[in-house]
C-alpha positions in Angstrom: 0.4 0.1 -0.3 3.0 2.7 0.8 4.6 1.2 -2.2 1.4 2.2 -4.6 0.8 5.9 -2.8 5.0 6.7 -3.2 4.2 5.4 -6.8 1.3 7.7 -7.2 2.7 10.8 -5.4 5.9 10.5 -7.7 4.1 10.1 -10.8 2.1 13.1 -10.2 5.3 15.0 -9.2 6.8 13.8 -12.6 3.6 15.1 -14.1 4.7 18.5 -12.7 8.2 18.2 -14.0 6.6 18.4 -17.6 4.7 21.0 -16.5 7.5 23.3 -14.9 9.3 22.5 -18.6 6.6 23.5 -20.5 5.3 26.7 -18.9 9.2 27.9 -18.7 9.0 28.2 -22.7 6.0 30.6 -21.9 8.2 32.9 -19.2 10.9 32.8 -22.2 8.2 34.7 -24.6 7.4 36.9 -21.5 11.1 38.0 -21.7 11.1 38.1 -25.5 8.0 40.3 -25.5 9.2 43.3 -22.9 12.5 44.5 -25.2 14.5 43.2 -28.3 17.2 43.5 -25.5 16.3 40.2 -24.9 17.5 37.6 -26.9 17.5 33.8 -27.1 21.4 33.7 -27.3 21.1 36.0 -23.8 18.7 34.0 -22.1 20.5 30.2 -22.9 23.9 32.4 -21.6 22.2 33.2 -17.9 20.1 29.7 -17.6 23.0 27.2 -18.6 25.6 29.3 -16.2 23.8 29.9 -13.7 21.6 26.5 -13.6 24.8 24.3 -14.2 26.3 26.0 -11.0 23.3 25.0 -8.6 23.4 21.7 -10.1 27.2 21.2 -9.3 26.6 22.7 -6.0 23.8 20.2 -5.5 26.1 18.0 -6.6 28.6 18.6 -3.8 26.6 18.5 -1.4 25.0 15.2 -1.9 28.7 13.7 -2.4 28.7 13.2 -5.6 32.5 14.5 -6.4 31.6 16.8 -9.2 35.7 17.7 -9.6 36.8 14.1 -9.6 35.2 13.0 -12.4 37.0 15.6 -14.7 40.3 13.9 -13.8 38.9 11.2 -16.2 40.3 12.6 -19.6 37.6 10.7 -21.1 34.5 11.5 -19.4 35.4 15.4 -19.0 35.5 14.9 -23.3 32.6 12.9 -23.7 30.7 16.1 -21.3 32.4 19.0 -22.8 31.1 17.4 -26.4 27.5 16.8 -24.3 27.8 20.4 -23.4 28.0 22.1 -26.9 26.4 19.5 -29.0 23.6 18.6 -27.2 22.6 21.1 -24.1 23.6 24.1 -26.3 21.2 23.3 -29.3 18.4 21.8 -27.9 18.1 25.6 -25.4 19.5 28.2 -27.8 17.1 26.9 -30.6 13.9 26.4 -28.9 14.1 30.0 -27.7 14.9 31.3 -31.1 12.0 29.0 -31.8 9.6 30.6 -29.1 11.4 34.1 -30.2 9.6 33.8 -34.0 6.7 31.8 -33.1 5.4 31.0 -29.4 6.4 28.1 -27.1 3.6 26.1 -28.1 5.1 25.7 -31.9 8.4 25.3 -30.2 7.9 22.8 -27.8 5.9 20.5 -30.3 8.4 20.7 -32.9 10.9 19.7 -29.9 9.0 16.6 -29.7 9.7 14.8 -32.7 13.4 14.6 -31.5 12.6 11.4 -30.9 12.7 10.2 -34.3 15.8 11.7 -35.6 17.2 9.2 -32.6 15.6 6.4 -34.5 17.0 7.3 -37.8 20.3 7.9 -36.5 20.3 4.4 -34.9 18.7 2.6 -37.5 21.4 3.8 -40.1 24.2 3.4 -37.6 23.6 0.5 -35.2 21.1 -1.3 -38.1 18.7 -1.3 -35.6 15.6 -3.0 -37.0 12.7 -0.4 -36.8 9.0 -2.0 -35.9 6.1 -1.8 -38.0 4.7 0.9 -34.9 8.2 2.9 -35.6 7.5 3.5 -38.6 4.0 4.4 -38.4 4.7 6.7 -35.5 7.1 8.6 -37.8 4.7 8.9 -40.6 2.1 10.6 -38.0 4.5 12.6 -36.4 5.8 14.4 -40.1 1.8 14.8 -40.7 1.6 16.4 -37.6 4.1 18.9 -37.9 3.2 18.9 -41.6 -0.9 20.2 -40.5 1.0 22.6 -37.7 3.3 24.3 -40.6 0.2 24.8 -43.3 -2.9 24.4 -41.4 -3.2 21.0 -44.0 -2.9 23.6 -47.0 -0.6 22.3 -49.4 0.0 26.3 -50.6 0.2 27.8 -47.4 2.7 28.0 -44.4 1.0 29.0 -41.3 4.2 29.7 -39.3 7.2 31.2 -40.8 10.1 29.3 -42.6 12.2 30.4 -39.7 10.5 29.6 -36.9 9.8 25.7 -38.5 13.9 25.6 -39.1 15.0 26.7 -35.5 12.2 24.2 -34.3 13.7 21.0 -36.3 16.8 22.3 -35.4 15.3 22.2 -31.7 14.1 18.7 -32.6 17.7 17.5 -33.9 19.3 19.0 -30.9 17.3 16.9 -28.7 18.5 14.0 -30.6 22.2 14.5 -29.9 21.2 15.1 -26.1 20.1 12.3 -25.9 22.3 10.1 -27.8 25.4 11.8 -26.3 26.0 11.1 -22.8 23.9 7.2 -23.1 27.0 5.3 -21.7 28.2 8.2 -19.2 25.1 8.2 -17.4 25.2 4.9 -16.3 28.9 5.8 -14.6 28.4 9.3 -13.3 25.7 10.9 -11.8 23.3 12.6 -14.0 23.4 15.4 -12.1 27.2 15.7 -12.4 26.7 15.3 -16.4 24.1 17.8 -16.8 25.8 20.4 -14.1 29.0 20.2 -16.1 27.0 20.4 -19.7 25.2 23.1 -19.2 28.1 25.0 -17.6 30.6 24.1 -20.6 27.7 24.8 -23.1 27.0 28.5 -21.5 30.7 29.5 -21.1 31.3 28.5 -24.6 28.1 30.5 -25.9 30.0 33.8 -23.6 33.2 33.2 -25.8 31.7 32.6 -29.1 29.2 35.4 -28.6 29.3 37.5 -25.5 26.0 39.6 -24.7 26.2 42.3 -22.8 24.0 45.1 -24.1 22.1 46.7 -21.0 19.4 44.5 -20.2 15.8 46.5 -19.1 16.3 46.6 -15.1 12.4 45.7 -14.6 11.4 43.1 -11.9 9.4 41.5 -14.5 13.0 40.3 -16.1 14.0 38.8 -13.3 11.3 37.2 -12.0 10.9 35.9 -15.5 14.5 34.9 -15.9 14.7 33.5 -12.2 11.5 31.6 -13.7 13.0 29.9 -16.5 16.0 28.5 -14.4 14.5 27.5 -11.2 10.9 26.4 -12.6 12.0 25.3 -15.8 15.2 23.8 -15.4 16.3 23.4 -11.5 13.0 21.9 -9.7 11.9 19.7 -12.5 15.4 18.1 -13.2 15.2 17.3 -9.8 12.0 16.0 -9.4 12.4 14.0 -12.5 16.1 12.0 -11.3 13.9 11.3 -8.3 10.8 10.1 -10.0 12.5 7.6 -12.2 13.1 5.4 -9.1 9.7 4.8 -8.7 8.1 5.6 -12.2 8.8 3.2 -14.9 10.1 4.7 -18.2 6.9 4.0 -20.3 4.8 5.5 -17.5 7.8 8.9 -17.8 7.2 8.9 -21.4 3.5 9.2 -21.1 3.7 11.7 -19.0 6.0 14.3 -21.2 2.8 14.6 -22.8 1.7 17.5 -20.3 4.6 19.6 -21.8 3.5 20.7 -25.0 -0.1 20.4 -23.2 1.0 23.1 -21.2 2.8 25.0 -23.3 0.1 25.4 -25.5 -2.5 25.9 -23.1 -0.5 28.3 -21.8 -0.1 30.2 -24.9 -4.0 30.2 -25.9 -4.4 31.5 -22.1 -1.3 34.1 -21.8 -0.8 35.9 -24.9 -4.1 34.9 -27.2 -2.5 32.2 -29.4 -5.2 30.9 -32.3 -5.5 27.0 -32.2 -6.9 26.2 -35.8 -8.6 22.6 -35.6 -5.9 21.3 -38.2 -3.2 22.7 -34.9 -4.9 20.9 -32.9 -5.1 17.2 -34.9 -1.2 17.9 -35.9 -0.5 18.7 -32.0 -1.9 15.6 -31.1 -0.4 13.6 -33.8 3.3 14.5 -32.9 2.6 13.7 -29.1 0.8 10.6 -29.6 4.1 9.6 -31.9 6.4 10.1 -29.9 4.8 8.4 -27.2 4.4 5.5 -29.0 8.2 5.3 -29.7 7.7 3.9 -26.2 5.4 1.2 -26.3 6.2 -1.9 -25.5 3.7 -5.2 -25.4 3.5 -6.4 -22.1 4.8 -9.7 -22.9 7.3 -8.8 -24.4 7.9 -6.4 -20.9 7.3 -9.6 -18.9 9.7 -11.7 -20.9 12.1 -9.1 -20.7 11.4 -8.8 -16.6 12.0 -12.6 -16.5 15.1 -13.0 -18.6 
């Protein structure tokens, strides 16, 4: 009974973490609407550096030895690659898409990232795709088409720039998933993510420093703090702990709360008008991504017995 209650509690908290990730895009959109001086580049730098430092401090408090991790040269290079080619694009391009479109479109387009992972594994590791995977991929890209065109072949409902940044964000989601897959089996995910964020943030500052005068308004710092705390640190901690009680297949279903909260929030807060085909496209993308994690009960039981 106690285990069931604990599992239900962490299932609820995991859903709330997905909601937090979704509404963090709304805070970002609010920031971009305040001033043109607040750019995706600036917000990404702040988010990555501050979140990375906080996660590393938490890791040190929990005795996860973040500094010792970098003494292994191979691990250090993998984490650096994870930061620059995984965390940096998935966050920067996501904010770029939000700036030119909205949090709903950006989140839903990012949701097709798993299909790039699937394609990569099929090409490089000769992983055989199930019929369900192929059907899900077709549904996902039909969903993106409906979102982009409202179902009209001669009309783009979102700008090509928004579609470009959104798809790049999805590619970033794929590299974000693939690069650390081996290292997180040996090293704390908090340490890997903390260093990855810090490396990515510092790299962005070196490549394109953002020192313009940001409006010193309470709303600016509130939204920025919300993106960092509500959109990064709290949900990361929740999900890291929730996966001890919630099976990955359930967690993947709960991910659907992220685009749902981003879409509903965009409608309520920013007056986003969703056409019927937008809803159909959004649902197709989310259901398709969830289908990738579906494993028949019989196969799950055979795997557990093995």
